[in-house]
N, C-alpha and C positions, 0 to 999 in steps of 0.2 A: 911349270905352271899347273895349278890345280885344275882337274877337269871341271868344266862348267856344264851344267845341265840346261838344255834349251828351255825347260819349263821355268827355271830360275831367271834366265835372261828375259823371257817373255813377261814374267811377272814384274821385273824391274822396269821394262819398257812401259807396261801398263801403268805402273805407279807414277812414272815420270809424266806420262800423258795426262793423267788425271790431275796431278799437281799443277800442271800448266793451264788447265781449262776450268777446274772447279771454281765457282764463285767469280769467274771472269765474265764481264758483260760485253766482250768484244764482238761476239757474233761468230761462232764457229760454223763454218759452212760444211766442213768435212773433217772427220777424224778417222784414222785407221791405225790399228796396232795389230801386227801379226806377221805371218810369213810372207815374204816377197816372192811371188811366182809369176810366170807369164799371165796366168789367169787373174791374179789379184792386181797386177799392173794394169791390165786392160780395164778392170772394174774401177780402179781408182781414177783412171783417166776419164772414163765415162761419167762417173759420179761428180768429178770436179767440173767437167764441162756443163753438166746439168745444173749444178749448184750455182755456177757463175751466171748462166743464162737466166735462171730463176731470180737471181739477185739483181738482174738488169744490167750486168756488165756489158760494155760495148764490145763489139767483135774484136777490135784491136787489143783490148785488155784480156779477152778470152784467149787470143792467140799467144800473147806474151806469157800468160799464166801456164798454158799448155806446154809451151816451149821450155820454160823453167822447170816445170814439174817433170817433164820427160828427162831433162838433164839430171835432176835430183835422183830419180829412180834408177837411171843408168849408172850414176856414180855409186849408189848403194849396191847395185847388183854386181858391179865390177870390183869394188874395193871394200865392200862390207865383210865382216867376219862371218864365216860359215861355221856353225856349231858342229858337234860330234855326230849329229843326225843328218848332216848335210843341208841344214836349213839356214836361211838368211832372214833375220827379223828386222822389222822397220816400224817406226811409228811416224805418223804424218798428221799434221793439222793444216787446214787452210782457214784462215780467219779473215773476216771483213772488219777493217779498222777505219777510223775516221780519215786516215791517210790513203787507204787503198786496201790491197790484199797482202796478207802475210802468210808465207809458207814456212812451216817448220818441219824438218825431217830429221829423224834421229835413228842411228843404228850403232851396233857394237863395232869397235875397232880394237886391234891390239896395240901394244905400246909403239911399235915401229910405224904403223900406219898413222897413229895419232901425231907422232913427231913430223912425219911427211906432210900431213894435212895442215898442221900448224904453220909450217914453213911456207907451203904453197898459198894458204889463205892470207898470211901476212903479206906476202909478195903481191898478190892480186889486190888486196885492200889498199896497198900503197900506190897503186897506179891511178892515173887520171883516166877519164873516159877515152881520150885519144890514145893513150898508151895501151889501154886494153884492146882497142880496135886494131892497132898496129900489131900487137903480140898475137892476137887472134888470127890475123891474116898470115903472119909469119908461120904460125903452127900449121895452118892449112897448106901453105906452100911447101913447107919442109917435108910434109907427107911422112913423118916419122910416127910409127905406131908402137905403143908399149906392148909388153907381153900380155897385158890384160885386155888389149883390144882398143884402147883409147889413144887419142892424139894429144891429150892434155887440154882439150878445148872446153870441157864441162864447166869448170870454175870460171874460166874467162867468159864464156857465154852467159852464165848466170849473172856475173858481175856487170856485164854490159847492159843487161836488161833490168837490173836492180836499181833502185833509187837509194843510193848510199852504199856504204860498205856491207859486205856479207857478214852477218852476225853469226858467231859460232862459239861453242863451248865444249869442253871435255869434262865429263864427270867420271872420276876414277871410281871403279866399283871394287867391292871386296874380292872379287874374282881375279883382280889384276887387269881386267879389261877396262876400256873406256866407253862410256856412252857419248857418242859424238852427236851434237845437235847443230844443224845449220839453219839459219833463219834468213829469209830473203823477202824484202819489202818491195812490192810493185805498186807504185802510186797510181791512183785512179786518174 
């Protein structure tokens, strides 16, 4: 695989973010594009909570949004592609829509991770709310942790809180990497 420069990946992330928000009247509450670090994670969470509060979201909506946002950020930090400089990049938007709040998070993944994500998301999207709940409890009870530190609960948790299937896409880049974007709608 050709070496990929972090500046090139960052540029592609920014272009994708702007392509999704320019000329769109949905109401972007928060947008972020950059390196994911503990400091940026804390800042994103704080800004998201402030944006939702300013928008008049109910406490229950704020809690659901925070929970899903934490899962998104944890999934990126555990499974995202780390560039040659040891950096992990993310783009994130939180939009206010007529139906509620929409989170879109994107990061780079390699071919193998893209295949795994497609399979897992297809499976999760094929489950009913009851099946999601049962699988979630089973994962908690099995207490099996992956080598990356997760128990496979992230997608299940997001799907339980989402209204409808998890929306996702993979954009293959010239570098051979994929820009993975996950969209989650949380109805008001």
